[in-house]
N, CA, C and O of each residue as an XYZ file, in Angstrom:
908
protein
N     114.404    111.555     73.270
C     114.138    110.151     72.917
C     114.486    109.260     74.105
O     115.561    109.396     74.689
N     113.584    108.350     74.465
C     113.790    107.502     75.641
C     114.701    106.332     75.322
O     115.014    106.069     74.161
N     115.131    105.621     76.383
C     115.965    104.431     76.208
C     115.219    103.369     75.415
O     115.816    102.645     74.619
N     113.887    103.276     75.640
C     113.110    102.268     74.934
C     113.063    102.580     73.444
O     113.158    101.676     72.615
N     112.915    103.883     73.096
C     112.891    104.281     71.700
C     114.198    103.945     70.996
O     114.221    103.695     69.791
N     115.283    103.943     71.760
C     116.591    103.633     71.183
C     116.805    102.131     71.028
O     117.853    101.701     70.546
N     115.827    101.336     71.430
C     115.924     99.893     71.244
C     116.636     99.152     72.357
O     116.989     97.983     72.201
N     116.851     99.825     73.487
C     117.514     99.165     74.594
C     116.521     98.295     75.353
O     115.340     98.629     75.446
N     116.997     97.190     75.889
C     116.114     96.269     76.605
C     115.984     96.667     78.066
O     116.850     97.339     78.627
N     114.882     96.237     78.670
C     114.639     96.493     80.084
C     114.890     95.193     80.835
O     114.165     94.214     80.656
N     115.904     95.189     81.662
C     116.267     93.982     82.402
C     115.408     93.875     83.661
O     115.391     94.772     84.503
N     114.701     92.760     83.764
C     113.761     92.589     84.867
C     114.112     91.368     85.717
O     114.672     90.380     85.243
N     113.755     91.487     86.996
C     113.879     90.367     87.933
C     112.536     90.182     88.620
O     111.907     91.152     89.044
N     112.099     88.932     88.728
C     110.858     88.617     89.423
C     111.158     88.158     90.842
O     112.044     87.333     91.070
N     110.406     88.705     91.791
C     110.500     88.268     93.183
C     109.072     88.058     93.671
O     108.495     88.917     94.338
N     108.513     86.893     93.325
C     107.107     86.596     93.608
C     107.009     85.250     94.312
O     107.490     84.236     93.806
N     106.389     85.249     95.471
C     106.326     84.038     96.292
C     105.484     82.938     95.648
O     105.862     81.767     95.689
N     104.350     83.303     95.055
C     103.463     82.323     94.425
C     104.099     81.790     93.145
O     104.277     82.534     92.180
N     104.443     80.501     93.138
C     105.178     79.923     92.006
C     104.385     79.994     90.712
O     104.943     80.316     89.663
N     103.085     79.696     90.768
C     102.261     79.717     89.567
C     102.210     81.119     88.973
O     102.358     81.289     87.763
N     102.003     82.114     89.814
C     101.972     83.504     89.360
C     103.327     83.913     88.804
O     103.404     84.593     87.780
N     104.406     83.496     89.484
C     105.755     83.856     89.058
C     106.070     83.270     87.681
O     106.588     83.972     86.812
N     105.760     81.990     87.481
C     106.068     81.350     86.204
C     105.184     81.883     85.077
O     105.627     81.994     83.934
N     103.931     82.211     85.406
C     103.027     82.771     84.394
C     103.520     84.142     83.942
O     103.496     84.464     82.754
N     103.963     84.938     84.899
C     104.454     86.271     84.551
C     105.777     86.185     83.809
O     106.064     87.021     82.953
N     106.588     85.178     84.131
C     107.855     84.990     83.415
C     107.593     84.698     81.942
O     108.293     85.215     81.072
N     106.590     83.872     81.660
C     106.238     83.578     80.261
C     105.766     84.837     79.537
O     106.067     85.035     78.360
N     105.034     85.673     80.242
C     104.576     86.934     79.643
C     105.756     87.818     79.270
O     105.775     88.400     78.185
N     106.723     87.924     80.142
C     107.877     88.782     79.893
C     108.700     88.283     78.707
O     109.227     89.078     77.928
N     108.804     86.968     78.578
C     109.621     86.405     77.504
C     109.007     86.642     76.123
O     109.691     86.523     75.106
N     107.718     86.976     76.092
C     107.055     87.245     74.816
C     107.272     88.683     74.338
O     106.911     89.027     73.213
N     107.856     89.512     75.187
C     108.080     90.918     74.856
C     109.551     91.132     74.515
O     110.433     90.890     75.338
N     109.795     91.575     73.328
C     111.180     91.687     72.852
C     112.003     92.707     73.625
O     113.218     92.561     73.757
N     111.330     93.756     74.145
C     112.079     94.800     74.843
C     112.303     94.476     76.318
O     113.007     95.204     77.018
N     111.700     93.377     76.788
C     111.852     92.975     78.180
C     112.736     91.741     78.277
O     112.523     90.756     77.570
N     113.716     91.802     79.144
C     114.634     90.675     79.333
C     114.550     90.209     80.780
O     114.871     90.958     81.703
N     114.118     88.976     80.967
C     114.031     88.411     82.313
C     115.399     87.846     82.683
O     115.862     86.883     82.071
N     116.041     88.442     83.680
C     117.385     88.012     84.065
C     117.394     87.146     85.317
O     118.443     86.633     85.709
N     116.233     86.978     85.950
C     116.175     86.122     87.137
C     114.789     86.106     87.734
O     114.042     87.079     87.630
N     114.445     84.977     88.370
C     113.164     84.888     89.067
C     113.372     84.144     90.385
O     114.022     83.100     90.436
N     112.798     84.714     91.453
C     113.015     84.198     92.795
C     111.706     84.243     93.580
O     110.797     85.009     93.259
N     111.632     83.410     94.609
C     110.442     83.399     95.457
C     110.450     84.573     96.426
O     109.395     85.106     96.769
N     111.628     84.971     96.863
C     111.739     86.100     97.796
C     112.885     87.012     97.379
O     113.812     86.590     96.689
N     112.808     88.272     97.811
C     113.855     89.237     97.486
C     115.170     88.894     98.162
O     116.238     89.273     97.682
N     115.094     88.173     99.279
C     116.324     87.799     99.992
C     117.202     86.854     99.175
O     118.410     86.774     99.400
N     116.594     86.138     98.225
C     117.345     85.160     97.444
C     118.131     85.796     96.301
O     119.015     85.159     95.728
N     117.818     87.035     95.968
C     118.462     87.670     94.815
C     119.899     88.045     95.163
O     120.119     88.759     96.142
N     120.886     87.584     94.391
C     122.275     87.971     94.643
C     122.447     89.478     94.509
O     121.946     90.074     93.556
N     123.141     90.094     95.440
C     123.320     91.545     95.418
C     124.015     92.003     94.140
O     123.698     93.063     93.600
N     124.949     91.211     93.667
C     125.670     91.562     92.439
C     124.723     91.630     91.244
O     124.876     92.481     90.368
N     123.739     90.720     91.217
C     122.774     90.717     90.132
C     121.880     91.954     90.195
O     121.556     92.548     89.167
N     121.493     92.329     91.388
C     120.682     93.530     91.553
C     121.438     94.774     91.096
O     120.873     95.650     90.442
N     122.698     94.840     91.440
C     123.488     96.032     91.154
C     123.887     96.156     89.693
O     124.013     97.266     89.175
N     124.087     95.019     89.020
C     124.673     95.065     87.668
C     123.740     94.667     86.526
O     123.980     95.049     85.381
N     122.676     93.904     86.813
C     121.877     93.393     85.698
C     120.376     93.583     85.902
O     119.582     92.825     85.344
N     119.976     94.575     86.686
C     118.540     94.762     86.936
C     118.139     96.224     86.768
O     118.747     97.123     87.349
N     117.108     96.440     85.964
C     116.517     97.768     85.816
C     115.213     97.874     86.604
O     114.944     98.888     87.247
N     114.404     96.807     86.545
C     113.099     96.820     87.204
C     112.922     95.518     87.986
O     113.096     94.425     87.447
N     112.576     95.656     89.258
C     112.266     94.501     90.095
C     110.755     94.409     90.229
O     110.097     95.369     90.630
N     110.210     93.242     89.889
C     108.773     93.007     90.002
C     108.528     92.125     91.216
O     108.991     90.985     91.265
N     107.804     92.648     92.193
C     107.606     91.911     93.421
C     106.150     91.813     93.830
O     105.254     92.218     93.089
N     105.925     91.271     95.017
C     104.576     91.108     95.564
C     104.541     91.671     96.975
O     105.468     92.367     97.389
N     103.482     91.377     97.717
C     103.347     91.913     99.071
C     104.451     91.391     99.994
O     104.877     92.093    100.911
N     104.916     90.158     99.753
C     106.005     89.624    100.572
C     107.296     90.387    100.287
O     108.099     90.617    101.191
N     107.488     90.774     99.042
C     108.654     91.589     98.692
C     108.611     92.905     99.459
O     109.629     93.357     99.984
N     107.429     93.519     99.522
C     107.281     94.771    100.254
C     107.688     94.610    101.709
O     108.331     95.492    102.278
N     107.317     93.489    102.310
C     107.636     93.267    103.723
C     109.135     93.133    103.966
O     109.595     93.277    105.099
N     109.899     92.858    102.911
C     111.344     92.684    103.052
C     112.141     93.904    102.599
O     113.363     93.935    102.745
N     111.453     94.912    102.047
C     112.162     96.104    101.607
C     112.504     96.983    102.798
O     111.755     97.048    103.772
N     113.628     97.647    102.710
C     114.057     98.557    103.766
C     113.878     99.979    103.270
O     114.425    100.354    102.233
N     113.111    100.773    104.011
C     112.882    102.157    103.600
C     114.168    102.963    103.735
O     115.018    102.631    104.560
N     114.325    104.039    102.922
C     115.539    104.852    102.971
C     115.795    105.402    104.378
O     114.886    105.929    105.019
N     117.028    105.276    104.849
C     117.385    105.789    106.164
C     117.063    104.850    107.307
O     117.418    105.124    108.453
N     116.391    103.740    107.008
C     116.011    102.809    108.062
C     117.190    101.919    108.433
O     118.022    101.581    107.592
N     117.244    101.544    109.716
C     118.291    100.623    110.172
C     117.743     99.213    110.341
O     118.456     98.310    110.780
N     116.463     99.025    109.989
C     115.866     97.702    110.101
C     116.515     96.740    109.131
O     117.007     97.140    108.076
N     116.513     95.466    109.494
C     117.040     94.447    108.598
C     116.076     94.286    107.428
O     114.859     94.336    107.603
N     116.618     94.097    106.265
C     115.778     93.944    105.090
C     116.609     94.118    103.837
O     117.828     94.276    103.903
N     115.951     94.087    102.706
C     116.636     94.205    101.423
C     116.755     95.675    101.051
O     115.755     96.385    100.948
N     117.986     96.121    100.852
C     118.216     97.481    100.381
C     118.581     97.433     98.909
O     119.603     96.854     98.542
N     117.759     98.035     98.065
C     117.985     97.962     96.625
C     118.878     99.090     96.136
O     118.831    100.190     96.687
N     119.692     98.842     95.112
C     120.511     99.900     94.521
C     119.626    101.042     94.028
O     118.473    100.822     93.659
N     120.158    102.242     94.023
C     119.375    103.433     93.695
C     118.754    103.369     92.296
O     117.666    103.902     92.077
N     119.430    102.731     91.363
C     118.940    102.727     89.987
C     117.842    101.722     89.699
O     117.247    101.757     88.623
N     117.561    100.830     90.632
C     116.564     99.786     90.401
C     115.164    100.305     90.731
O     114.913    100.799     91.830
N     114.258    100.184     89.753
C     112.868    100.571     89.958
C     112.083     99.360     90.478
O     112.372     98.219     90.115
N     111.101     99.621     91.321
C     110.327     98.538     91.928
C     108.853     98.668     91.547
O     108.260     99.741     91.659
N     108.275     97.556     91.097
C     106.836     97.479     90.852
C     106.284     96.337     91.686
O     106.813     95.225     91.656
N     105.231     96.609     92.422
C     104.563     95.568     93.196
C     103.306     95.127     92.454
O     102.507     95.954     92.016
N     103.142     93.815     92.319
C     102.034     93.241     91.554
C     101.049     92.530     92.477
O     101.413     92.066     93.557
N      99.793     92.454     92.032
C      98.783     91.700     92.764
C      98.494     92.237     94.146
O      98.214     91.467     95.065
N      98.557     93.555     94.308
C      98.387     94.159     95.616
C      96.917     94.442     95.915
O      96.078     94.452     95.014
N      96.619     94.670     97.191
C      95.263     95.040     97.594
C      95.131     96.560     97.570
O      96.109     97.277     97.362
N      93.927     97.033     97.783
C      93.690     98.473     97.807
C      93.878     99.080     99.181
O      93.446    100.208     99.418
N      94.515     98.358    100.093
C      94.731     98.861    101.443
C      95.607    100.119    101.406
O      96.726    100.091    100.893
N      95.090    101.211    101.951
C      95.794    102.491    101.859
C      97.098    102.501    102.646
O      98.094    103.057    102.185
N      97.102    101.899    103.818
C      98.321    101.892    104.628
C      99.424    101.079    103.965
O     100.595    101.452    104.019
N      99.049     99.971    103.342
C     100.037     99.165    102.633
C     100.598     99.947    101.444
O     101.794     99.898    101.159
N      99.726    100.655    100.771
C     100.162    101.480     99.641
C     101.148    102.553    100.089
O     102.182    102.748     99.451
N     100.838    103.248    101.182
C     101.728    104.296    101.680
C     103.053    103.713    102.176
O     104.100    104.347    102.049
N     103.003    102.508    102.739
C     104.241    101.841    103.155
C     105.127    101.574    101.941
O     106.349    101.709    102.010
N     104.497    101.194    100.829
C     105.238    100.952     99.593
C     105.868    102.243     99.070
O     107.012    102.240     98.617
N     105.127    103.335     99.134
C     105.645    104.638     98.706
C     106.860    105.022     99.535
O     107.866    105.494     99.005
N     106.753    104.813    100.844
C     107.880    105.163    101.724
C     109.117    104.320    101.439
O     110.239    104.762    101.683
N     108.918    103.113    100.924
C     110.054    102.237    100.593
C     110.642    102.541     99.213
O     111.595    101.888     98.786
N     110.083    103.516     98.527
C     110.634    103.909     97.236
C     110.087    103.161     96.042
O     110.695    103.176     94.971
N     108.931    102.496     96.207
C     108.313    101.772     95.097
C     107.839    102.754     94.028
O     107.286    103.806     94.349
N     108.056    102.411     92.762
C     107.650    103.279     91.659
C     106.343    102.848     91.008
O     105.683    103.649     90.347
N     105.965    101.580     91.194
C     104.734    101.077     90.599
C     103.965    100.223     91.583
O     104.554     99.452     92.341
N     102.637    100.358     91.572
C     101.794     99.626     92.518
C     100.547     99.196     91.754
O      99.690    100.022     91.442
N     100.445     97.894     91.452
C      99.333     97.382     90.662
C      98.456     96.468     91.503
O      98.960     95.634     92.256
N      97.146     96.627     91.374
C      96.207     95.832     92.151
C      96.004     94.453     91.528
O      96.502     94.164     90.440
N      95.265     93.617     92.238
C      95.058     92.234     91.818
C      94.307     92.120     90.493
O      94.452     91.123     89.786
N      93.506     93.130     90.152
C      92.729     93.054     88.913
C      93.427     93.694     87.724
O      92.816     93.868     86.669
N      94.708     94.048     87.880
C      95.447     94.643     86.767
C      95.660     93.608     85.666
O      95.888     92.431     85.944
N      95.583     94.056     84.422
C      95.754     93.153     83.280
C      97.225     92.999     82.928
O      98.078     93.739     83.419
N      97.505     92.033     82.077
C      98.885     91.806     81.636
C      99.422     93.022     80.885
O     100.578     93.405     81.063
N      98.579     93.626     80.047
C      99.017     94.798     79.280
C      99.310     95.977     80.210
O     100.224     96.761     79.954
N      98.538     96.100     81.283
C      98.792     97.169     82.245
C     100.124     96.945     82.965
O     100.854     97.895     83.247
N     100.426     95.702     83.253
C     101.689     95.386     83.913
C     102.879     95.710     83.016
O     103.871     96.279     83.472
N     102.777     95.349     81.749
C     103.855     95.646     80.793
C     104.013     97.154     80.625
O     105.131     97.666     80.569
N     102.885     97.860     80.545
C     102.937     99.317     80.417
C     103.580     99.948     81.647
O     104.300    100.941     81.540
N     103.316     99.365     82.816
C     103.909     99.880     84.049
C     105.424     99.711     84.031
O     106.155    100.604     84.462
N     105.895     98.576     83.537
C     107.338     98.346     83.449
C     107.991     99.409     82.574
O     109.018     99.982     82.938
N     107.393     99.661     81.431
C     107.933    100.678     80.532
C     107.925    102.056     81.176
O     108.873    102.826     81.024
N     106.845    102.366     81.900
C     106.712    103.691     82.510
C     107.751    103.932     83.597
O     108.408    104.973     83.609
N     107.905    102.967     84.520
C     108.853    103.181     85.614
C     110.287    103.186     85.086
O     111.152    103.859     85.647
N     110.540    102.443     84.017
C     111.870    102.443     83.410
C     112.220    103.830     82.885
O     113.385    104.229     82.882
N     111.194    104.564     82.440
C     111.396    105.924     81.922
C     111.393    106.975     83.033
O     111.507    108.171     82.765
N     111.262    106.519     84.282
C     111.304    107.457     85.386
C     109.944    107.924     85.875
O     109.858    108.836     86.698
N     108.883    107.306     85.375
C     107.542    107.680     85.793
C     107.089    106.809     86.966
O     107.767    105.852     87.341
N     105.946    107.152     87.533
C     105.370    106.369     88.626
C     103.985    105.892     88.213
O     103.291    106.556     87.444
N     103.591    104.730     88.733
C     102.308    104.135     88.363
C     101.580    103.684     89.620
O     102.136    102.962     90.448
N     100.327    104.116     89.756
C      99.503    103.643     90.863
C      98.040    103.738     90.468
O      97.704    104.520     89.579
N      97.159    102.970     91.095
C      95.736    102.996     90.765
C      95.134    104.370     91.038
O      95.509    105.020     92.014
N      94.213    104.820     90.199
C      93.585    106.137     90.401
C      92.960    106.289     91.783
O      93.011    107.370     92.369
N      92.369    105.214     92.310
C      91.693    105.314     93.605
C      92.663    105.532     94.754
O      92.259    105.985     95.826
N      93.942    105.213     94.546
C      94.935    105.434     95.592
C      95.721    106.720     95.373
O      96.431    107.181     96.266
N      95.593    107.290     94.193
C      96.319    108.522     93.881
C      95.875    109.657     94.796
O      96.703    110.436     95.270
N      94.562    109.752     95.047
C      94.046    110.802     95.936
C      94.619    110.651     97.337
O      94.948    111.640     97.992
N      94.736    109.413     97.791
C      95.305    109.163     99.122
C      96.752    109.613     99.190
O      97.203    110.093    100.230
N      97.485    109.464     98.098
C      98.873    109.896     98.050
C      98.966    111.416     98.182
O      99.824    111.930     98.900
N      98.079    112.133     97.487
C      98.053    113.589     97.590
C      97.744    114.015     99.028
O      98.363    114.943     99.548
N      96.784    113.334     99.671
C      96.423    113.642    101.049
C      97.605    113.397    101.984
O      97.858    114.175    102.904
N      98.321    112.305    101.732
C      99.473    111.960    102.569
C     100.550    113.035    102.469
O     101.105    113.449    103.487
N     100.850    113.489    101.258
C     101.881    114.513    101.064
C     101.454    115.823    101.721
O     102.261    116.495    102.363
N     100.170    116.183    101.555
C      99.667    117.417    102.160
C      99.763    117.363    103.680
O     100.172    118.336    104.314
N      99.385    116.225    104.268
C      99.440    116.068    105.718
C     100.874    116.062    106.218
O     101.178    116.626    107.269
N     101.758    115.419    105.455
C     103.166    115.380    105.821
C     103.749    116.793    105.847
O     104.503    117.147    106.753
N     103.389    117.596    104.842
C     103.870    118.975    104.773
C     103.348    119.795    105.946
O     104.078    120.594    106.534
N     102.075    119.587    106.280
C     101.475    120.307    107.395
C     102.137    119.912    108.714
O     102.444    120.769    109.542
N     102.355    118.603    108.904
C     102.983    118.126    110.131
C     104.404    118.664    110.277
O     104.845    119.016    111.371
N     105.114    118.720    109.140
C     106.487    119.238    109.166
C     106.493    120.714    109.542
O     107.374    121.171    110.269
N     105.510    121.455    109.046
C     105.408    122.876    109.368
C     105.133    123.081    110.851
O     105.722    123.953    111.489
N     104.225    122.261    111.395
C     103.906    122.354    112.821
C     105.123    121.982    113.659
O     105.416    122.627    114.666
N     105.830    120.935    113.234
C     107.013    120.484    113.973
C     108.074    121.572    114.005
O     108.735    121.779    115.023
N     108.234    122.272    112.867
C     109.214    123.352    112.816
C     108.824    124.491    113.759
O     109.671    125.093    114.420
N     107.516    124.769    113.802
C     107.057    125.849    114.669
C     107.199    125.486    116.139
O     107.281    126.359    117.002
N     107.226    124.173    116.413
C     107.356    123.718    117.792
C     108.784    123.288    118.122
O     109.019    122.608    119.121
N     109.734    123.687    117.279
C     111.113    123.282    117.508
C     111.646    123.904    118.798
O     111.180    124.956    119.237
N     112.605    123.250    119.379
C     113.143    123.664    120.673
C     113.716    125.072    120.599
O     114.566    125.344    119.751
N     113.262    125.983    121.482
C     113.799    127.349    121.469
C     115.276    127.351    121.873
O     115.697    126.594    122.747
N     116.035    128.202    121.230
C     117.473    128.271    121.482
C     117.731    129.328    122.548
O     117.989    130.490    122.234
N     117.660    128.916    123.809
C     117.860    129.846    124.920
C     119.326    129.900    125.329
O     120.003    128.875    125.407
N     119.799    131.109    125.586
C     121.167    131.253    126.086
C     121.217    130.794    127.545
O     120.180    130.617    128.184
N     122.414    130.607    128.054
C     122.573    130.196    129.449
C     121.966    131.252    130.375
O     121.306    130.914    131.357
N     122.188    132.520    130.063
C     121.637    133.601    130.885
C     120.112    133.555    130.892
O     119.492    133.748    131.938
N     119.501    133.299    129.727
C     118.050    133.221    129.655
C     117.517    132.032    130.452
O     116.461    132.124    131.079
N     118.242    130.922    130.428
C     117.826    129.758    131.210
C     117.902    130.065    132.706
O     117.021    129.671    133.471
N     118.960    130.772    133.118
C     119.095    131.151    134.525
C     117.947    132.075    134.932
O     117.383    131.955    136.019
N     117.620    132.996    134.032
C     116.550    133.950    134.307
C     115.207    133.234    134.460
O     114.437    133.537    135.371
N     114.929    132.280    133.560
C     113.650    131.573    133.615
C     113.561    130.646    134.826
O     112.468    130.369    135.318
N     114.695    130.175    135.298
C     114.702    129.358    136.517
C     114.255    130.195    137.710
O     113.569    129.704    138.606
N     114.652    131.468    137.708
C     114.232    132.367    138.785
C     112.773    132.776    138.621
O     112.059    132.953    139.607
N     112.334    132.925    137.376
C     110.920    133.208    137.115
C     110.072    132.066    137.655
O     109.022    132.290    138.256
N     110.536    130.840    137.435
C     109.801    129.661    137.893
C     109.675    129.629    139.413
O     108.723    129.061    139.949
N     110.628    130.235    140.100
C     110.579    130.279    141.566
C     109.651    131.381    142.075
O     109.395    131.487    143.274
N     109.148    132.202    141.144
C     108.209    133.251    141.534
C     108.849    134.586    141.848
O     108.190    135.459    142.412
N     110.103    134.772    141.506
C     110.780    136.027    141.802
C     110.276    137.136    140.887
O     109.889    136.886    139.746
N     110.285    138.355    141.398
C     109.899    139.515    140.598
C     111.071    139.932    139.713
O     112.187    139.434    139.863
N     110.800    140.850    138.792
C     111.869    141.346    137.922
C     112.992    141.991    138.731
O     114.172    141.819    138.425
N     112.602    142.742    139.776
C     113.605    143.405    140.607
C     114.464    142.383    141.340
O     115.678    142.553    141.448
N     113.837    141.325    141.842
C     114.575    140.284    142.566
C     115.487    139.507    141.614
O     116.611    139.155    141.971
N     114.988    139.240    140.390
C     115.810    138.538    139.390
C     117.013    139.383    139.024
O     118.124    138.869    138.893
N     116.793    140.703    138.854
C     117.877    141.620    138.509
C     118.954    141.605    139.589
O     120.147    141.634    139.289
N     118.529    141.560    140.830
C     119.484    141.536    141.942
C     120.270    140.227    141.968
O     121.478    140.220    142.209
N     119.569    139.120    141.717
C     120.217    137.801    141.733
C     121.257    137.673    140.629
O     122.328    137.105    140.843
N     120.943    138.200    139.449
C     121.819    138.023    138.279
C     122.713    139.232    138.017
O     123.451    139.278    137.033
N     122.629    140.211    138.923
C     123.444    141.425    138.780
C     123.158    142.123    137.437
O     124.068    142.512    136.705
N     121.853    142.261    137.150
C     121.419    142.928    135.939
C     120.505    144.090    136.302
O     120.045    144.187    137.440
N     120.244    144.958    135.359
C     119.263    146.008    135.592
C     117.866    145.444    135.342
O     117.709    144.479    134.594
N     116.863    146.037    135.961
C     115.489    145.574    135.734
C     115.104    145.769    134.271
O     114.303    145.003    133.734
N     115.662    146.779    133.630
C     115.388    147.024    132.207
C     115.882    145.841    131.372
O     115.189    145.392    130.459
N     117.079    145.336    131.686
C     117.636    144.195    130.959
C     116.804    142.945    131.197
O     116.588    142.158    130.275
N     116.332    142.754    132.434
C     115.494    141.603    132.745
C     114.197    141.651    131.942
O     113.767    140.641    131.385
N     113.576    142.835    131.885
C     112.339    142.982    131.121
C     112.563    142.675    129.643
O     111.728    142.036    129.002
N     113.682    143.127    129.110
C     113.995    142.864    127.699
C     114.181    141.365    127.447
O     113.690    140.826    126.455
N     114.892    140.706    128.355
C     115.090    139.256    128.239
C     113.741    138.535    128.234
O     113.488    137.667    127.398
N     112.889    138.908    129.176
C     111.586    138.258    129.284
C     110.731    138.506    128.044
O     110.047    137.603    127.563
N     110.774    139.717    127.541
C     110.006    140.034    126.334
C     110.446    139.160    125.166
O     109.612    138.630    124.432
N     111.759    139.010    124.994
C     112.288    138.200    123.889
C     111.937    136.721    124.073
O     111.589    136.034    123.112
N     112.030    136.243    125.303
C     111.734    134.826    125.582
C     110.263    134.520    125.321
O     109.938    133.513    124.692
N     109.369    135.392    125.808
C     107.935    135.180    125.584
C     107.616    135.132    124.094
O     106.801    134.322    123.651
N     108.255    135.991    123.337
C     108.046    136.010    121.887
C     108.639    134.758    121.246
O     108.053    134.185    120.328
N     109.793    134.344    121.732
C     110.500    133.192    121.170
C     109.719    131.898    121.347
O     109.695    131.056    120.450
N     109.081    131.738    122.505
C     108.344    130.497    122.778
C     106.845    130.662    122.534
O     106.065    129.742    122.782
N     106.449    131.834    122.047
C     105.049    132.124    121.720
C     104.148    131.907    122.940
O     103.142    131.200    122.875
N     104.534    132.526    124.038
C     103.773    132.399    125.289
C     103.196    133.761    125.672
O     103.798    134.800    125.403
N     102.024    133.740    126.303
C     101.338    134.979    126.672
C     101.669    135.418    128.098
O     101.389    136.554    128.480
N     102.260    134.525    128.878
C     102.559    134.869    130.268
C     103.860    134.207    130.703
O     104.374    133.308    130.038
N     104.375    134.673    131.829
C     105.612    134.114    132.363
C     105.442    132.633    132.707
O     106.307    131.810    132.408
N     104.304    132.309    133.346
C     104.074    130.917    133.753
C     103.942    129.997    132.544
O     104.429    128.867    132.553
N     103.273    130.498    131.500
C     103.129    129.701    130.279
C     104.485    129.492    129.610
O     104.754    128.427    129.055
N     105.327    130.507    129.667
C     106.671    130.391    129.081
C     107.470    129.322    129.811
O     108.189    128.543    129.184
N     107.347    129.283    131.141
C     108.051    128.271    131.936
C     107.586    126.873    131.535
O     108.409    125.977    131.353
N     106.270    126.681    131.396
C     105.725    125.377    131.001
C     106.247    124.957    129.631
O     106.649    123.810    129.432
N     106.236    125.901    128.689
C     106.675    125.594    127.327
C     108.151    125.220    127.295
O     108.543    124.267    126.622
N     108.959    125.969    128.018
C     110.407    125.712    128.044
C     110.701    124.355    128.676
O     111.567    123.620    128.201
N     109.981    124.023    129.747
C     110.140    122.696    130.348
C     109.750    121.602    129.372
O     110.416    120.569    129.293
N     108.668    121.823    128.623
C     108.179    120.828    127.666
C     109.197    120.545    126.580
O     109.209    119.465    125.990
N     110.058    121.531    126.317
C     111.095    121.350    125.291
C     112.380    120.747    125.848
O     113.390    120.665    125.149
N     112.337    120.327    127.104
C     113.474    119.590    127.648
C     114.452    120.387    128.468
O     115.421    119.820    128.972
N     114.240    121.702    128.627
C     115.151    122.480    129.458
C     114.900    122.169    130.935
O     113.761    121.965    131.354
N     115.964    122.137    131.699
C     115.863    121.806    133.119
C     115.574    123.081    133.906
O     116.486    123.814    134.290
N     114.275    123.333    134.140
C     113.848    124.488    134.921
C     113.250    123.961    136.219
O     112.217    123.292    136.192
N     113.888    124.252    137.364
C     113.395    123.723    138.642
C     111.961    124.157    138.914
O     111.548    125.252    138.532
N     111.207    123.285    139.581
C     109.819    123.604    139.923
C     109.790    124.543    141.125
O     108.713    124.935    141.576
């Protein structure tokens, strides 16, 4: 049984720059018994932090609110909302980049300009229950974004910096100078067999087909290999 089924109210705060839209939406909220309007502001910066932390379940904002939100982990100046507060953006455009920016900021609801009053109320109830709301036409873009993010993360992991030992770095520095295995073995006081084994492991580690390619790859990862 949900909180709404138990008769608990949903405490809402409006953060909408357009005064006419803000006051019209405030009147709508006051007509719903399960919705309690605890504050209305033109910008998110005006909302007292104590009010956000203690008396807000759902924040209803606009595109200006989005511009003031701080994404998780960001050091940019902006409004950081308490973890328990759900965010719905109202009157938004269908711009895909703006939508994805909202997702990255932790928004739970995203309603376009043609959304009806009943859709807005339904969105409040949904995000309060832990669900997410977005237009069907943007849902596909969200799936594409997650798929691409996963693919990029996989590629990044595969291209992560190889963990070369000091001995391997010394060996590759000599490879870069054009020394043969026998010459490298003499320089490092190793057997040629050990040098070959080191090179085999390094080539496999950096996924290189040749000694020269391995040197290029290792340099690209930030290791200081003399030219």
